[in-house]
C-alpha positions, 0 to 999 in steps of 0.5 A, a space after each residue: 499499501 502507498 502513502 497515498 492510499 494510507 493518506 486517503 484512508 485516514 483522511 476519509 476516517 477523520 471525515 467521519 469522527 470531525 464531518 464538519 472540518 476539512 482533513 483533506 486539507 492537513 498538511 503532512 507536519 500539522 498537529 491532527 488533534 489540534 488542527 481539526 480540534 478533535 478531543 481525546 476520545 475522538 483521536 482514540 475512536 480514529 485510531 481503533 478505526 485505523 487498526 481495524 482498516 489496516 490490520 494492526 495494533 496500535 499499542 497504548 504507548 505508541 500513541 504519543 508518536 501519532 500526532 501528525 499526518 506524516 507521523 501517522 502514515 510512516 507509522 502504519 506504513 511501519 506497523 506489523 500486521 495482525 
């Protein structure tokens, strides 16, 4: 899967969680939570949904590593699959 494909899946997931925002306008180094004004509960919902879509499991200690779109895409690219 390419970075562009992963980004598209992430954007679609973000649109479900933050429908009033414009996640497609996120720049690679924008902080996702700050830019889209989503709370920690919605951020967790995003990670759970992405875990399901990509067949991975994000450990709680990795949550802090995933702040930007670039960081999230890179994390998904490198994450072991179930």
